[in-house]
N, C-alpha and C positions, 0 to 999 in steps of 0.2 A: 439664387438656388441655395437651399439650406441642406447642410450635410447632416445626416442622421448621427446622433451621439452613440449609436449602437453599432456602428461600422467604422471601418478604416482605422486611423490611428487611435481612436478611442479604445478599440479592443485591445490593442498592444499595450497601451498605457495601463488598462485594468489588469491585464495578465502580469505585467511587470510589477505593479503595485501590490498585487496579491501573492506573488511568488515568494517573496521574502518570508512572511509569516507562516507560509505553508511548505517551507523547504523540506522539513521532515517528511511530509506526506509524499512530496516528489521523490525524495531519496529512497523511501521504503517501496514505492511503486517500482523504481528502477532496480532496487535490490530483488524484488520479486521476479521481475523479468530476467534478470541476470542469473538468479538462482535456478529458474527453469531452464535457461540456456545451458548452464553447466550440467544439469541433469541430462539434457539431450546430447551434449557434446562428449560426455564421458561414459562410454559403454561399460556395462558391468559394475557400475558404481555401487549398486545395492548388494554386491557380492561381498563387500568389505564388512567386517564385524560391526563397525559403528553405525552401519545402515540397516542392520537386521530389523529394526522396528518399522522402517519404511518398506522393506521388502515384504513384511508380514501384512501390511495394510494395502499397499499399492501394487505389489507384484513386481513390476519393473520401473525403470526410470522414465520411460516414455510417457506414461500416463500422467504422472505427477509433473513432469517437465512441461507438457502442453497446458496443464491446468495452471501452473504457475505463470507461464508466459501470457496466457489469455487473461488471468485476473490482473496482472501487472499492466498490461496494455489497456484493459478496461478502465483501470484506475487512472492511468494517464489521460485517457479520454475524458473521464469525469472531472479531473482537475482542470483540463483545458476549457471544457464547457463552463465550469464554475468560474474560472478566471476571466473568460471572455464575456459572460453575461453582465449586463448592467446590474440586474437584481441577482444577488448571489443565491446559490442553491446549496445551502449547507447540509441538507439531508443527504445529497450525493456523497459528500465528504464523510458524513457520520457512518453511513452504510459501508463505504469502502474502507474506512478505518476499522470498523467493526469486523469486516471480513479479514482485513490485515491482521488484526489481533488474533483471530481464530487460526490464521495461517501459522503465525509465529508460535502460538501456544501448541498447535499441532506438531510443528517441527520439533519443538522442545520435547513434547511428549514422545515422539518417535525416537529421538536420540536417547532420551532417558530410558526407554523400554529396551534399548540395545544393551544397557548396562556398561557402556564404554565411556569413561570420563575423558572429556576432551574440551577444546575451546568453545564448543557449541554452548556450554553452560554460561560463558561470559558474553555471548552475543544474542541469541534468539530470545531468551526471557526478557532481555532489555529492550529488544525490538517490540515485544508484546506490550511492555509498559509505555513505550513511546506511542504506540497505537492508542492506548487508553488516553494518553495526553492529547492525541490528535482528535479523538472523539469529543473530549472535553472542550477543545478550542472550537471545533465545528459547532458544538451545541451552544457555546457562548456567542458565536457569530449568528446562529439562528435566533437567539434571544434578542440580539441587537437588531436583526432584520425585522422581527415582529414588533418589538416594544421601543425601539430606539436606543441610543446610547445612554448608559446610566451614570457615566462619570468619566 
């Protein structure tokens, strides 16, 4: 009886092997979910001056909180699928990193539009740059998948 290389321990080995180079993607997916959770757990957060830009766009915390949780969990799902498949699907990672970049740029914009200087300036723009790096890495992986390793 032959065991399929696409099931059982082979899946776990692929996920573990691919996790390290994609740690940034996993962390930003977790950060997205956690960010949404904080919005859901902290009532009247948008009433604070630093959150004025968010209030102007989203109205209240609940809408943005659910969006962030949903997108973060969706990204986790994409990373699991990508890590478990024998043939990688870098397009899933490219799209999710692109959406992540838009999220962090949008968060930076909302904070900036509140005109309150805070630590957000040292965090969310850097997350956006990290997502650009994630897009590049996924595109590189896609090139290797299509054309083979170049060196």
